[in-house]
Every structure is written in structure tokens, then in C-alpha cells.
NUMIPA-490814 format. One record per residue (C-alpha): residue number from 1; residue in one letter; x, y, z. Coordinates in steps of 0.001 Angstrom, whole numbers. Layout:
BEGIN
<node resi="NUM" resn="A" u="X" v="Y" w="Z"/>
...
//
This chain:
BEGIN
<node resi="1" resn="M" u="-194367" v="100656" w="-26735"/>
<node resi="2" resn="C" u="-192566" v="99711" w="-23659"/>
<node resi="3" resn="A" u="-188910" v="100306" w="-23175"/>
<node resi="4" resn="Y" u="-186701" v="98754" w="-20500"/>
<node resi="5" resn="A" u="-184033" v="100762" w="-18777"/>
<node resi="6" resn="Q" u="-181568" v="99809" w="-16060"/>
<node resi="7" resn="T" u="-180022" v="102443" w="-13904"/>
<node resi="8" resn="T" u="-178191" v="102482" w="-10687"/>
<node resi="9" resn="R" u="-178566" v="104671" w="-7661"/>
<node resi="10" resn="R" u="-175776" v="104382" w="-5130"/>
<node resi="11" resn="G" u="-175016" v="100879" w="-6251"/>
<node resi="12" resn="V" u="-178634" v="99744" w="-6016"/>
<node resi="13" resn="P" u="-180118" v="98486" w="-9312"/>
<node resi="14" resn="I" u="-183452" v="100084" w="-10264"/>
<node resi="15" resn="F" u="-185538" v="98564" w="-12969"/>
<node resi="16" resn="D" u="-187975" v="100946" w="-14799"/>
<node resi="17" resn="W" u="-190497" v="100137" w="-17443"/>
<node resi="18" resn="N" u="-191670" v="103411" w="-19133"/>
<node resi="19" resn="R" u="-194122" v="103941" w="-21936"/>
<node resi="20" resn="T" u="-192632" v="106251" w="-24633"/>
<node resi="21" resn="E" u="-194542" v="108332" w="-27070"/>
<node resi="22" resn="S" u="-192888" v="110555" w="-29657"/>
<node resi="23" resn="G" u="-189556" v="110289" w="-27969"/>
<node resi="24" resn="R" u="-190848" v="111648" w="-24689"/>
<node resi="25" resn="Q" u="-190904" v="109594" w="-21516"/>
<node resi="26" resn="S" u="-194220" v="109107" w="-19894"/>
<node resi="27" resn="T" u="-194999" v="108535" w="-16288"/>
<node resi="28" resn="P" u="-193618" v="105128" w="-15153"/>
<node resi="29" resn="L" u="-196235" v="102479" w="-14780"/>
<node resi="30" resn="W" u="-194385" v="100671" w="-12088"/>
<node resi="31" resn="R" u="-190957" v="100544" w="-10519"/>
<node resi="32" resn="I" u="-189288" v="97576" w="-8850"/>
<node resi="33" resn="T" u="-186648" v="98579" w="-6376"/>
<node resi="34" resn="M" u="-184396" v="95999" w="-4715"/>
<node resi="35" resn="P" u="-183446" v="96863" w="-1132"/>
<node resi="36" resn="A" u="-179834" v="97622" w="-435"/>
<node resi="37" resn="P" u="-177932" v="95068" w="1607"/>
<node resi="38" resn="S" u="-177552" v="95955" w="5245"/>
<node resi="39" resn="L" u="-174169" v="97310" w="6145"/>
<node resi="40" resn="T" u="-174563" v="96651" w="9857"/>
<node resi="41" resn="A" u="-172889" v="93466" w="11133"/>
<node resi="42" resn="S" u="-175218" v="91150" w="12987"/>
<node resi="43" resn="V" u="-174303" v="90355" w="16634"/>
<node resi="44" resn="P" u="-174995" v="86793" w="17844"/>
<node resi="45" resn="T" u="-177422" v="86526" w="20701"/>
<node resi="46" resn="G" u="-175853" v="85775" w="24057"/>
<node resi="47" resn="S" u="-172536" v="87545" w="23539"/>
<node resi="48" resn="G" u="-173201" v="90449" w="25936"/>
<node resi="49" resn="P" u="-171558" v="90850" w="29352"/>
<node resi="50" resn="D" u="-174626" v="89633" w="31224"/>
<node resi="51" resn="D" u="-174949" v="86567" w="29029"/>
<node resi="52" resn="A" u="-171233" v="85909" w="29503"/>
<node resi="53" resn="Q" u="-171827" v="85762" w="33240"/>
<node resi="54" resn="G" u="-174724" v="83393" w="32647"/>
<node resi="55" resn="C" u="-172422" v="80989" w="30764"/>
<node resi="56" resn="A" u="-169878" v="81008" w="33626"/>
<node resi="57" resn="S" u="-169490" v="78237" w="36216"/>
<node resi="58" resn="A" u="-172536" v="77501" w="38330"/>
<node resi="59" resn="V" u="-170401" v="77168" w="41493"/>
<node resi="60" resn="S" u="-168958" v="80257" w="43167"/>
<node resi="61" resn="W" u="-166150" v="78752" w="45212"/>
<node resi="62" resn="G" u="-165109" v="82099" w="46577"/>
<node resi="63" resn="A" u="-168520" v="82608" w="48162"/>
<node resi="64" resn="I" u="-168562" v="79025" w="49444"/>
<node resi="65" resn="L" u="-165140" v="79315" w="51088"/>
<node resi="66" resn="A" u="-166059" v="82681" w="52592"/>
<node resi="67" resn="G" u="-169225" v="81227" w="54087"/>
<node resi="68" resn="A" u="-167348" v="78181" w="55389"/>
<node resi="69" resn="A" u="-164710" v="80368" w="57056"/>
<node resi="70" resn="G" u="-167402" v="82452" w="58721"/>
<node resi="71" resn="A" u="-169287" v="79378" w="59924"/>
<node resi="72" resn="A" u="-166159" v="77676" w="61331"/>
<node resi="73" resn="S" u="-165048" v="80840" w="63148"/>
<node resi="74" resn="L" u="-168478" v="81462" w="64653"/>
<node resi="75" resn="S" u="-168726" v="77822" w="65730"/>
<node resi="76" resn="L" u="-165392" v="78074" w="67567"/>
<node resi="77" resn="I" u="-166453" v="81292" w="69271"/>
<node resi="78" resn="L" u="-169753" v="79830" w="70437"/>
<node resi="79" resn="L" u="-168087" v="76661" w="71748"/>
<node resi="80" resn="V" u="-165616" v="78725" w="73763"/>
<node resi="81" resn="L" u="-168471" v="80866" w="75076"/>
<node resi="82" resn="G" u="-170499" v="77805" w="76043"/>
<node resi="83" resn="T" u="-167536" v="76277" w="77838"/>
<node resi="84" resn="G" u="-166928" v="79507" w="79723"/>
<node resi="85" resn="L" u="-170583" v="79789" w="80747"/>
<node resi="86" resn="G" u="-170757" v="76143" w="81767"/>
<node resi="87" resn="L" u="-173430" v="75362" w="79167"/>
<node resi="88" resn="S" u="-171283" v="72884" w="77289"/>
<node resi="89" resn="S" u="-169075" v="70078" w="78527"/>
<node resi="90" resn="V" u="-167230" v="69951" w="75205"/>
<node resi="91" resn="S" u="-163850" v="71668" w="75299"/>
<node resi="92" resn="P" u="-162413" v="73000" w="72017"/>
<node resi="93" resn="W" u="-158819" v="72559" w="73149"/>
<node resi="94" resn="A" u="-156681" v="69513" w="72510"/>
<node resi="95" resn="M" u="-155990" v="66765" w="75093"/>
<node resi="96" resn="T" u="-159346" v="67309" w="76811"/>
<node resi="97" resn="G" u="-162216" v="64876" w="76665"/>
<node resi="98" resn="L" u="-165647" v="64128" w="77989"/>
<node resi="99" resn="G" u="-166440" v="62711" w="81366"/>
<node resi="100" resn="A" u="-169020" v="60089" w="82292"/>
<node resi="101" resn="T" u="-171792" v="62692" w="82487"/>
<node resi="102" resn="A" u="-170679" v="64451" w="79345"/>
<node resi="103" resn="F" u="-173822" v="65217" w="77439"/>
<node resi="104" resn="G" u="-176456" v="66836" w="79583"/>
<node resi="105" resn="V" u="-179477" v="68772" w="78456"/>
<node resi="106" resn="S" u="-177605" v="72068" w="78433"/>
<node resi="107" resn="T" u="-174817" v="70557" w="76318"/>
<node resi="108" resn="I" u="-177258" v="69180" w="73740"/>
<node resi="109" resn="L" u="-179104" v="72478" w="73456"/>
<node resi="110" resn="W" u="-175918" v="74512" w="73221"/>
<node resi="111" resn="V" u="-174294" v="72290" w="70591"/>
<node resi="112" resn="T" u="-177480" v="72346" w="68490"/>
<node resi="113" resn="L" u="-177778" v="76123" w="68818"/>
<node resi="114" resn="T" u="-174119" v="76534" w="67885"/>
<node resi="115" resn="Q" u="-174514" v="74401" w="64784"/>
<node resi="116" resn="V" u="-177702" v="76136" w="63618"/>
<node resi="117" resn="V" u="-176410" v="79689" w="64129"/>
<node resi="118" resn="A" u="-172978" v="79057" w="62608"/>
<node resi="119" resn="A" u="-174342" v="77117" w="59639"/>
<node resi="120" resn="G" u="-176992" v="79766" w="59017"/>
<node resi="121" resn="M" u="-174358" v="82494" w="58949"/>
<node resi="122" resn="G" u="-172170" v="80510" w="56549"/>
<node resi="123" resn="G" u="-175070" v="79725" w="54221"/>
<node resi="124" resn="Y" u="-176229" v="83324" w="54132"/>
<node resi="125" resn="L" u="-172748" v="84540" w="53238"/>
<node resi="126" resn="A" u="-172424" v="81909" w="50512"/>
<node resi="127" resn="G" u="-175746" v="82942" w="48968"/>
<node resi="128" resn="R" u="-175215" v="86677" w="49299"/>
<node resi="129" resn="L" u="-171671" v="86744" w="47913"/>
<node resi="130" resn="R" u="-172155" v="84464" w="44906"/>
<node resi="131" resn="K" u="-172320" v="85739" w="41324"/>
<node resi="132" resn="R" u="-175582" v="86643" w="39670"/>
<node resi="133" resn="W" u="-176851" v="84124" w="37139"/>
<node resi="134" resn="I" u="-178621" v="86067" w="34402"/>
<node resi="135" resn="A" u="-179472" v="83253" w="31997"/>
<node resi="136" resn="A" u="-180544" v="80731" w="34656"/>
<node resi="137" resn="Q" u="-184188" v="80099" w="35322"/>
<node resi="138" resn="A" u="-185823" v="80576" w="38707"/>
<node resi="139" resn="D" u="-185801" v="76870" w="39572"/>
<node resi="140" resn="E" u="-182137" v="76585" w="38609"/>
<node resi="141" resn="V" u="-181225" v="79594" w="40761"/>
<node resi="142" resn="Y" u="-183113" v="78039" w="43680"/>
<node resi="143" resn="F" u="-181175" v="74788" w="43293"/>
<node resi="144" resn="R" u="-177819" v="76544" w="42986"/>
<node resi="145" resn="D" u="-178421" v="78623" w="46088"/>
<node resi="146" resn="T" u="-179350" v="75486" w="48020"/>
<node resi="147" resn="A" u="-176201" v="73748" w="46795"/>
<node resi="148" resn="H" u="-174037" v="76738" w="47782"/>
<node resi="149" resn="G" u="-175437" v="76691" w="51307"/>
<node resi="150" resn="F" u="-174928" v="72944" w="51632"/>
<node resi="151" resn="L" u="-171359" v="73112" w="50310"/>
<node resi="152" resn="S" u="-170453" v="75923" w="52693"/>
<node resi="153" resn="W" u="-171812" v="73857" w="55601"/>
<node resi="154" resn="A" u="-169885" v="70781" w="54414"/>
<node resi="155" resn="V" u="-166565" v="72632" w="54148"/>
<node resi="156" resn="A" u="-167101" v="74309" w="57532"/>
<node resi="157" resn="S" u="-167929" v="70949" w="59142"/>
<node resi="158" resn="L" u="-164759" v="69368" w="57771"/>
<node resi="159" resn="V" u="-162624" v="72283" w="58945"/>
<node resi="160" resn="T" u="-164240" v="72273" w="62390"/>
<node resi="161" resn="A" u="-163788" v="68514" w="62728"/>
<node resi="162" resn="A" u="-160117" v="68841" w="61789"/>
<node resi="163" resn="L" u="-159465" v="71687" w="64224"/>
<node resi="164" resn="L" u="-161572" v="70307" w="67080"/>
<node resi="165" resn="S" u="-160579" v="66669" w="66782"/>
<node resi="166" resn="S" u="-160693" v="66269" w="70578"/>
<node resi="167" resn="V" u="-164475" v="66755" w="70541"/>
<node resi="168" resn="I" u="-165162" v="64043" w="67971"/>
<node resi="169" resn="G" u="-162643" v="61666" w="69520"/>
<node resi="170" resn="S" u="-164117" v="62156" w="72974"/>
<node resi="171" resn="I" u="-167655" v="61483" w="71764"/>
<node resi="172" resn="V" u="-166714" v="58352" w="69858"/>
<node resi="173" resn="G" u="-164164" v="56953" w="72312"/>
<node resi="174" resn="S" u="-165619" v="57804" w="75703"/>
<node resi="175" resn="G" u="-167401" v="54457" w="75924"/>
<node resi="176" resn="L" u="-164200" v="52589" w="75072"/>
<node resi="177" resn="Q" u="-162255" v="54615" w="77615"/>
<node resi="178" resn="A" u="-164808" v="53746" w="80276"/>
<node resi="179" resn="G" u="-164529" v="50036" w="79475"/>
<node resi="180" resn="A" u="-160751" v="50178" w="79657"/>
<node resi="181" resn="A" u="-160955" v="51922" w="83023"/>
<node resi="182" resn="V" u="-163118" v="49114" w="84350"/>
<node resi="183" resn="A" u="-160805" v="46433" w="83004"/>
<node resi="184" resn="G" u="-157581" v="47898" w="84302"/>
<node resi="185" resn="G" u="-158269" v="50545" w="86894"/>
<node resi="186" resn="V" u="-160532" v="48672" w="89288"/>
<node resi="187" resn="A" u="-158460" v="45521" w="89303"/>
<node resi="188" resn="A" u="-155366" v="47506" w="90230"/>
<node resi="189" resn="D" u="-156924" v="49761" w="92848"/>
<node resi="190" resn="T" u="-153751" v="50294" w="94861"/>
<node resi="191" resn="P" u="-155138" v="52507" w="97675"/>
<node resi="192" resn="L" u="-157952" v="50032" w="98352"/>
<node resi="193" resn="M" u="-155673" v="47006" w="98589"/>
<node resi="194" resn="T" u="-153068" v="48943" w="100577"/>
<node resi="195" resn="Y" u="-155679" v="49627" w="103247"/>
<node resi="196" resn="F" u="-156448" v="45931" w="103712"/>
<node resi="197" resn="V" u="-152741" v="45067" w="103820"/>
<node resi="198" resn="D" u="-152262" v="47654" w="106557"/>
<node resi="199" resn="T" u="-155136" v="46204" w="108568"/>
<node resi="200" resn="L" u="-153624" v="42745" w="108112"/>
<node resi="201" resn="F" u="-150364" v="43753" w="109821"/>
<node resi="202" resn="R" u="-151864" v="45704" w="112701"/>
<node resi="203" resn="R" u="-150524" v="44688" w="116091"/>
<node resi="204" resn="D" u="-152914" v="43336" w="118697"/>
<node resi="205" resn="T" u="-151615" v="44466" w="122080"/>
<node resi="206" resn="G" u="-153838" v="41996" w="123946"/>
<node resi="207" resn="A" u="-152715" v="38960" w="121977"/>
<node resi="208" resn="R" u="-150243" v="36534" w="123443"/>
<node resi="209" resn="G" u="-147661" v="34894" w="121268"/>
<node resi="210" resn="M" u="-144140" v="35285" w="120101"/>
<node resi="211" resn="A" u="-142574" v="38729" w="120080"/>
<node resi="212" resn="A" u="-142888" v="40844" w="116938"/>
<node resi="213" resn="I" u="-139710" v="41591" w="115012"/>
<node resi="214" resn="G" u="-140751" v="44988" w="113681"/>
<node resi="215" resn="P" u="-143124" v="46721" w="111280"/>
<node resi="216" resn="V" u="-143822" v="45346" w="107834"/>
<node resi="217" resn="T" u="-141656" v="46592" w="105011"/>
<node resi="218" resn="A" u="-142946" v="48096" w="101766"/>
<node resi="219" resn="A" u="-141749" v="45105" w="99767"/>
<node resi="220" resn="E" u="-143610" v="42653" w="102012"/>
<node resi="221" resn="G" u="-146801" v="44724" w="101881"/>
<node resi="222" resn="A" u="-146679" v="44919" w="98071"/>
<node resi="223" resn="E" u="-146103" v="41167" w="97895"/>
<node resi="224" resn="V" u="-149140" v="40417" w="100056"/>
<node resi="225" resn="G" u="-151245" v="42748" w="97903"/>
<node resi="226" resn="R" u="-150173" v="40910" w="94756"/>
<node resi="227" resn="I" u="-151057" v="37587" w="96380"/>
<node resi="228" resn="F" u="-154540" v="38833" w="97224"/>
<node resi="229" resn="M" u="-155125" v="40198" w="93711"/>
<node resi="230" resn="N" u="-153791" v="37110" w="91970"/>
<node resi="231" resn="V" u="-156692" v="34934" w="93133"/>
<node resi="232" resn="R" u="-160164" v="35178" w="91672"/>
<node resi="233" resn="R" u="-162903" v="36446" w="93914"/>
<node resi="234" resn="P" u="-164884" v="33193" w="94423"/>
<node resi="235" resn="E" u="-161754" v="31152" w="95064"/>
<node resi="236" resn="P" u="-160040" v="30951" w="98477"/>
<node resi="237" resn="L" u="-156371" v="31516" w="98994"/>
<node resi="238" resn="P" u="-154174" v="28547" w="98089"/>
<node resi="239" resn="P" u="-152807" v="26718" w="101165"/>
<node resi="240" resn="E" u="-149197" v="27654" w="100419"/>
<node resi="241" resn="D" u="-150089" v="31348" w="100045"/>
<node resi="242" resn="L" u="-152177" v="31253" w="103208"/>
<node resi="243" resn="R" u="-149332" v="29670" w="105164"/>
<node resi="244" resn="Y" u="-146738" v="32114" w="103819"/>
<node resi="245" resn="V" u="-148814" v="35232" w="104500"/>
<node resi="246" resn="G" u="-149691" v="33830" w="107928"/>
<node resi="247" resn="Q" u="-146018" v="33516" w="108747"/>
<node resi="248" resn="L" u="-145405" v="37128" w="107759"/>
<node resi="249" resn="V" u="-148334" v="38312" w="109856"/>
<node resi="250" resn="A" u="-147189" v="36232" w="112826"/>
<node resi="251" resn="Q" u="-143669" v="37654" w="112603"/>
<node resi="252" resn="R" u="-144780" v="41287" w="112315"/>
<node resi="253" resn="T" u="-147690" v="41260" w="114792"/>
<node resi="254" resn="G" u="-146661" v="38697" w="117406"/>
<node resi="255" resn="L" u="-149727" v="36486" w="116793"/>
<node resi="256" resn="S" u="-149568" v="32735" w="116661"/>
<node resi="257" resn="Q" u="-149533" v="30989" w="113322"/>
<node resi="258" resn="Q" u="-153114" v="29813" w="113697"/>
<node resi="259" resn="D" u="-154442" v="33238" w="114702"/>
<node resi="260" resn="A" u="-152413" v="34868" w="111932"/>
<node resi="261" resn="E" u="-153919" v="32553" w="109331"/>
<node resi="262" resn="K" u="-157429" v="33306" w="110643"/>
<node resi="263" resn="R" u="-156728" v="37026" w="110273"/>
<node resi="264" resn="V" u="-155427" v="36471" w="106747"/>
<node resi="265" resn="V" u="-158598" v="34607" w="105727"/>
<node resi="266" resn="A" u="-160893" v="37249" w="107238"/>
<node resi="267" resn="T" u="-158961" v="40119" w="105677"/>
<node resi="268" resn="Y" u="-158839" v="38408" w="102305"/>
<node resi="269" resn="T" u="-162618" v="37862" w="102353"/>
<node resi="270" resn="R" u="-163327" v="41502" w="103195"/>
<node resi="271" resn="A" u="-160901" v="42694" w="100509"/>
<node resi="272" resn="Q" u="-162485" v="40529" w="97829"/>
<node resi="273" resn="T" u="-165966" v="41723" w="98779"/>
<node resi="274" resn="K" u="-164853" v="45326" w="98600"/>
<node resi="275" resn="V" u="-163193" v="44792" w="95225"/>
<node resi="276" resn="H" u="-166340" v="43115" w="93905"/>
<node resi="277" resn="D" u="-168479" v="46067" w="94995"/>
<node resi="278" resn="A" u="-166052" v="48453" w="93336"/>
<node resi="279" resn="E" u="-166222" v="46449" w="90105"/>
<node resi="280" resn="V" u="-170018" v="46540" w="90110"/>
<node resi="281" resn="T" u="-169993" v="50293" w="90669"/>
<node resi="282" resn="A" u="-167428" v="50782" w="87915"/>
<node resi="283" resn="L" u="-169436" v="48646" w="85488"/>
<node resi="284" resn="E" u="-172520" v="50744" w="86147"/>
<node resi="285" resn="A" u="-170504" v="53897" w="85555"/>
<node resi="286" resn="A" u="-169143" v="52410" w="82316"/>
<node resi="287" resn="N" u="-172652" v="51594" w="81116"/>
<node resi="288" resn="K" u="-173748" v="55137" w="81859"/>
<node resi="289" resn="A" u="-170733" v="56473" w="79998"/>
<node resi="290" resn="R" u="-171500" v="54320" w="76949"/>
<node resi="291" resn="K" u="-175122" v="55453" w="76974"/>
<node resi="292" resn="A" u="-174019" v="59071" w="77295"/>
<node resi="293" resn="A" u="-171635" v="58616" w="74363"/>
<node resi="294" resn="A" u="-174386" v="57033" w="72257"/>
<node resi="295" resn="Y" u="-176860" v="59803" w="73070"/>
<node resi="296" resn="G" u="-174194" v="62402" w="72393"/>
<node resi="297" resn="A" u="-173412" v="60922" w="68972"/>
<node resi="298" resn="L" u="-177120" v="60795" w="68064"/>
<node resi="299" resn="W" u="-177725" v="64378" w="69102"/>
<node resi="300" resn="L" u="-174598" v="65497" w="67297"/>
<node resi="301" resn="F" u="-175983" v="63803" w="64170"/>
<node resi="302" resn="V" u="-179296" v="65625" w="64610"/>
<node resi="303" resn="S" u="-177551" v="68963" w="65140"/>
<node resi="304" resn="L" u="-175447" v="68468" w="62001"/>
<node resi="305" resn="L" u="-178568" v="67739" w="59944"/>
<node resi="306" resn="A" u="-180197" v="70850" w="61374"/>
<node resi="307" resn="G" u="-177114" v="72842" w="60440"/>
<node resi="308" resn="A" u="-177185" v="71553" w="56852"/>
<node resi="309" resn="F" u="-180857" v="72470" w="56481"/>
<node resi="310" resn="T" u="-180337" v="75905" w="58022"/>
<node resi="311" resn="A" u="-177342" v="76632" w="55775"/>
<node resi="312" resn="S" u="-179288" v="75732" w="52625"/>
<node resi="313" resn="L" u="-182279" v="77821" w="53682"/>
<node resi="314" resn="A" u="-180118" v="80805" w="54604"/>
<node resi="315" resn="A" u="-178302" v="80577" w="51263"/>
<node resi="316" resn="I" u="-181636" v="80785" w="49421"/>
<node resi="317" resn="Y" u="-182549" v="83885" w="51410"/>
<node resi="318" resn="G" u="-179147" v="85471" w="50802"/>
<node resi="319" resn="G" u="-179297" v="84676" w="47095"/>
<node resi="320" resn="R" u="-182686" v="86344" w="46739"/>
<node resi="321" resn="Q" u="-181408" v="89444" w="48446"/>
<node resi="322" resn="R" u="-178397" v="89348" w="46086"/>
<node resi="323" resn="D" u="-180640" v="89297" w="43027"/>
<node resi="324" resn="A" u="-183131" v="91842" w="44330"/>
//
């Protein structure tokens, strides 16, 4: 006969089925024991300190700003060094610009080297100083390091452009400045026109005519210069202007009116030819300046791209050393 008994051991129910014979328990045939419930609280996966870092932001702005500050400072130092050594025509100080022969070979090489070295330093710092991403996969870490290097280069470029605004303004506006110089400077070349006015009022000791009344005054000389510059180059002097200037020349030099007018025509022709030659030379210089500005902008674009690539690559290298 089988008897059923239920006992407890430390709160755990134990079910025994024993065969009894003559009031004495026999050896149990089987025993079913239910396991005790675990008293240890389960901890969710991903709640450790390392996993907490893995759930943090993927962008380490502190490392990015540190790399950008290092890149901007090194760029300034290298520009000053290049200016001091004569390898760069770009001045980092305000109110200084580029000349007509601004971007030579040495300038292009130095600006490119400055951008690559400074951007590489900034990218390396951004990758080396960023936090460690425990839960991120290898491809994700590679992308984040690349992004950190690019962001550090971008911030450094913006800071450098803001601090060295004279460089960017000179590169972009040098062609416009050259055109303005041609339009206004050549047409109002005062020393050139003053020379021809002086030759116009020179006294001829061998000429016979009425007596001169004295040297030309500054007001009369300036007036004659304005008359010469008021007429276009292919056009001759108007008759009234020719007669008036001839009278002034006759009074100041002692020449006759006819000889004075001949001198005025000859001097006016030489002055217009000289002004035309100066305009042609200035236009050629302006074209060279515009070409230099265009080449400078293109090479600056190439150097900036090289800096962005170098910063991203250096950030990957710095990030690997950080995780090693």
C-alpha cells in the first residue's frame, strides 16, 4: 500500500511516496523535489558602467573643440612662420592684402603644407581624446572617428576664417581691386599729366614773340590738365579749348598764338599716347591679378580638401590608439 506524505524542508515542499508494511516505512521508491526559487535579483543586461558609456552620445564635443583649437593655433603659427621666411605672401594681420603677384609656387606649397599639418594635428587630437565606445561595432567606430576628424577640421576652418578675414578677402577681392585701380587710378595719373603740362609751358629762348608775363600758376596748370583729361583719346581738342590753352601758353612762354596752338596740339597728342600706353599696361596687370586670384582660390580649395581628408585620417589613427 502506498501512502502519500507532504513535508517541508526550509520552505521547500517535498513530496514522498513510501511503501509501508506493518507500520514500518520502507525505502522510498521515488522522490520529487521542487527547486527553491532563486533569491538573487536578476540584473538587466547593459546596465554596467561600460555599457552606460556605450549608450552615451556618439559625438565628443570636448575632443572636437580641443582638436579645432590645436589646428587653428598651429595654422596661425605656420602662417606667421611662412610670412617671416618669405615663403608665403599671405599676411595674417588685418588691413594687409595680396599684390598682383600674390600666389606664387612657394605660397601655394606653403599654404597647402600649413593646412595639411594643422588639420592632421587637430584630427589626431579629436580622435585620441574622444570617449571609448564599448557597445559600438568596428564599422561604427570607424565612422565616428572619421566624423570627429572632419568636425574638428570644420570648426578650425571657421575659426581661422573669422580670425584671418584679411586673407580670404584679399583672395576673393584682389581681382576687383585691380579692376578698380585700372578704372580710376590710370585715368587720374597726376604725375604723368603734370609732366606734360610742365613741358607745355616751357619757355623757348630762341622764339620771337610777345614778352612773357611770368611762370604758370598752379591753378592754371591744373586747369590745363583737366582739359586734356576731359577729352577722349581718339578725339582732338575742341577749338575753344585749343584757343584758350594756346592763349595761356602764349602769355607764359612768349610764343605767338599760332606757335602756342601748335605746341598745345603736339603736347596733347603725346600725352594721350602716353596715357593709352599706361592704360594698356594697367589692363594687362589687372588681367594677371585676376588670374592670380582665380588660381589662388582654386589652390586654396584644393588645400582645404586635403586638410579635411588629413583630419579624418588622423582622427581614425588617433581613435585606434585610444582604443588599443
